[in-house]
C-alpha positions, 0 to 999 in steps of 0.5 A: 499480494506481494511483499516488499522490503527495504532492499526490494525495488519499488514497482516502476512500471504501470500502476501499483499500490503500496500498503504500509502495515504492521502485524498488530494493525487491525484496520490493515488486516481488515483492508487486505481482503479488499486489496486482493480483489483489485486488479491493480498489483499490491505490495505490502510493506511491514513498516516496523521492519522497513524504516527506510521505505517508511522514510522514503514515502513519509509514512507516519501511520498504519495503514497507509496506502500509496498509489503509484503510476510508473513509480511516481506517487499519484495519491495516498489514503490513510486508515482502513478502506472498504472495497468500494472506496478502494475501487473508486480510488484506483478507478476500477 
């Protein structure tokens, strides 16, 4: 899982997942191992430290997962997700 912050470039080629999380967020921690099993690259953003990306993507809760394709938002999920839910969401 890659880390992304306000100064980093959001992926614009292919598909990618953005995970907005916080260190204290238990559903975030529970979702991370499942994200690591996907072939779609995942970028984690600590929402508390990166308010610019939070505003840019309209994130208001943790965890928020955003699926991008060529930098465009395809869809979003909110709350903890199982591996099966994530695979169905990204089509893996």
